[in-house]
BALOBA-1460 file (C-alpha; in Angstrom, 3 decimals):
// residues 79
<rec num="1" residu="m" x="158.454" y="88.483" z="129.436"/>
<rec num="2" residu="k" x="159.274" y="84.843" z="128.678"/>
<rec num="3" residu="a" x="161.334" y="82.698" z="131.083"/>
<rec num="4" residu="l" x="163.807" y="79.971" z="130.175"/>
<rec num="5" residu="k" x="165.663" y="77.743" z="132.609"/>
<rec num="6" residu="v" x="169.165" y="76.818" z="131.510"/>
<rec num="7" residu="m" x="172.092" y="75.475" z="133.509"/>
<rec num="8" residu="a" x="175.442" y="77.228" z="133.206"/>
<rec num="9" residu="t" x="178.933" y="77.306" z="134.669"/>
<rec num="10" residu="i" x="180.755" y="80.322" z="136.063"/>
<rec num="11" residu="d" x="184.414" y="80.336" z="135.016"/>
<rec num="12" residu="e" x="187.447" y="81.829" z="136.772"/>
<rec num="13" residu="q" x="186.759" y="85.255" z="135.243"/>
<rec num="14" residu="g" x="183.147" y="85.259" z="136.471"/>
<rec num="15" residu="q" x="181.732" y="84.693" z="132.983"/>
<rec num="16" residu="l" x="178.728" y="82.435" z="132.413"/>
<rec num="17" residu="t" x="178.939" y="79.574" z="129.935"/>
<rec num="18" residu="l" x="175.561" y="78.039" z="129.115"/>
<rec num="19" residu="d" x="175.330" y="74.251" z="128.914"/>
<rec num="20" residu="r" x="173.391" y="74.579" z="125.652"/>
<rec num="21" residu="p" x="172.667" y="77.372" z="123.182"/>
<rec num="22" residu="l" x="169.464" y="79.371" z="123.558"/>
<rec num="23" residu="t" x="166.926" y="78.949" z="120.780"/>
<rec num="24" residu="i" x="165.624" y="82.523" z="120.743"/>
<rec num="25" residu="d" x="165.939" y="85.561" z="118.504"/>
<rec num="26" residu="k" x="169.598" y="86.469" z="118.152"/>
<rec num="27" residu="n" x="171.005" y="89.896" z="119.080"/>
<rec num="28" residu="s" x="168.350" y="90.523" z="121.717"/>
<rec num="29" residu="r" x="168.858" y="91.777" z="125.254"/>
<rec num="30" residu="v" x="167.970" y="89.451" z="128.116"/>
<rec num="31" residu="e" x="167.657" y="89.724" z="131.864"/>
<rec num="32" residu="v" x="169.664" y="87.127" z="133.808"/>
<rec num="33" residu="i" x="168.917" y="85.898" z="137.313"/>
<rec num="34" residu="v" x="171.619" y="83.673" z="138.795"/>
<rec num="35" residu="l" x="170.589" y="81.178" z="141.481"/>
<rec num="36" residu="i" x="173.567" y="79.868" z="143.437"/>
<rec num="37" residu="p" x="172.959" y="76.887" z="145.720"/>
<rec num="38" residu="e" x="174.018" y="77.423" z="149.311"/>
<rec num="39" residu="a" x="176.205" y="74.889" z="151.104"/>
<rec num="40" residu="a" x="173.157" y="73.630" z="153.024"/>
<rec num="41" residu="d" x="171.408" y="72.850" z="149.724"/>
<rec num="42" residu="l" x="174.272" y="70.548" z="148.749"/>
<rec num="43" residu="d" x="174.505" y="68.836" z="152.140"/>
<rec num="44" residu="d" x="174.819" y="65.044" z="151.842"/>
<rec num="45" residu="t" x="173.021" y="64.670" z="155.178"/>
<rec num="46" residu="s" x="169.805" y="66.097" z="153.751"/>
<rec num="47" residu="q" x="170.055" y="63.711" z="150.795"/>
<rec num="48" residu="t" x="170.612" y="60.832" z="153.210"/>
<rec num="49" residu="e" x="167.584" y="61.881" z="155.256"/>
<rec num="50" residu="a" x="165.429" y="62.223" z="152.137"/>
<rec num="51" residu="l" x="166.461" y="58.751" z="150.982"/>
<rec num="52" residu="a" x="165.679" y="57.286" z="154.424"/>
<rec num="53" residu="d" x="162.247" y="58.982" z="154.395"/>
<rec num="54" residu="f" x="161.556" y="57.608" z="150.912"/>
<rec num="55" residu="r" x="162.594" y="54.091" z="151.940"/>
<rec num="56" residu="q" x="160.298" y="54.261" z="154.992"/>
<rec num="57" residu="a" x="157.365" y="55.492" z="152.871"/>
<rec num="58" residu="w" x="158.025" y="52.822" z="150.235"/>
<rec num="59" residu="h" x="158.113" y="50.112" z="152.932"/>
<rec num="60" residu="e" x="154.826" y="51.351" z="154.373"/>
<rec num="61" residu="a" x="153.187" y="51.432" z="150.943"/>
<rec num="62" residu="m" x="154.414" y="47.960" z="149.996"/>
<rec num="63" residu="s" x="153.351" y="46.442" z="153.351"/>
<rec num="64" residu="g" x="149.845" y="47.929" z="153.152"/>
<rec num="65" residu="q" x="150.368" y="50.486" z="155.904"/>
<rec num="66" residu="t" x="148.463" y="53.164" z="153.997"/>
<rec num="67" residu="i" x="145.512" y="55.439" z="154.702"/>
<rec num="68" residu="p" x="142.778" y="55.890" z="152.075"/>
<rec num="69" residu="v" x="142.671" y="59.367" z="150.565"/>
<rec num="70" residu="t" x="139.043" y="59.763" z="151.616"/>
<rec num="71" residu="q" x="140.101" y="59.279" z="155.233"/>
<rec num="72" residu="l" x="142.798" y="61.946" z="154.874"/>
<rec num="73" residu="w" x="140.118" y="64.503" z="153.960"/>
<rec num="74" residu="e" x="137.911" y="63.711" z="156.985"/>
<rec num="75" residu="g" x="137.574" y="66.797" z="159.164"/>
<rec num="76" residu="i" x="139.234" y="69.023" z="156.574"/>
<rec num="77" residu="e" x="136.159" y="69.390" z="154.396"/>
<rec num="78" residu="d" x="134.177" y="70.982" z="157.235"/>
<rec num="79" residu="a" x="136.932" y="73.425" z="158.223"/>
């Protein structure tokens, strides 16, 4: 089975409208899995936190507050 990821909109009647046409063999049956984001997934707070984390990491990288990758692996290799 081949998988394609396509965004779509559900209308008032519950019908799916794809954002773009599928480029597959016509008149073929398909299996559809609908992933609906939960309210928590769309929470602005989590986006704000992610942006704050990114800004902190960027600041640390630009100010030289980094750890060499070889040091990150110390102790892990022997485990």
